[in-house]
C-alpha positions in Angstrom: 29.1 -35.0 -137.6 28.7 -31.3 -137.6 29.0 -30.8 -141.3 26.3 -33.3 -142.1 24.0 -31.4 -139.7 24.8 -28.0 -141.2 26.5 -27.9 -144.7 27.3 -24.2 -144.1 29.9 -25.5 -141.6 32.1 -27.0 -144.3 35.6 -25.5 -143.9 34.8 -24.0 -140.5 36.9 -24.9 -137.5 35.2 -26.0 -134.3 37.7 -24.6 -131.9 36.2 -21.1 -132.1 39.5 -19.3 -132.8 38.8 -18.7 -136.5 35.8 -18.9 -138.8 37.9 -21.2 -141.0 40.3 -24.0 -140.2 43.9 -22.9 -140.3 45.3 -25.4 -137.8 45.2 -22.9 -134.9 43.3 -25.4 -132.8 46.6 -27.3 -132.4 48.3 -24.3 -130.7 48.7 -23.9 -127.0 47.0 -20.8 -125.5 50.5 -19.2 -125.2 51.2 -19.9 -128.9 47.8 -18.6 -129.9 48.3 -15.3 -128.1 51.7 -14.9 -129.7 50.2 -15.5 -133.1 47.4 -13.0 -132.5 50.0 -10.4 -131.3 52.1 -11.0 -134.5 49.0 -10.7 -136.7 48.1 -7.4 -135.0 51.6 -6.1 -135.4 51.5 -6.9 -139.1 48.1 -5.3 -139.5 49.4 -2.1 -137.9 52.4 -2.0 -140.1 50.3 -2.4 -143.2 47.9 0.3 -142.0 50.9 2.6 -141.3 52.3 1.9 -144.8 48.9 2.7 -146.4 48.6 5.9 -144.4 52.1 6.9 -145.5 51.2 6.4 -149.2 48.1 8.6 -148.9 50.1 11.9 -148.9 
């Protein structure tokens, strides 16, 4: 078991998609890419809102 071998791995996901387990290992590649695109879109919106508030 990976966690017994390295206690630092507790909470990490073995699929490599995330540093933590959020269930993304259960997504198909198409679903994963759609999720990444949505997260990027949200990050861009937040950045634009933050830039707008700097004036």
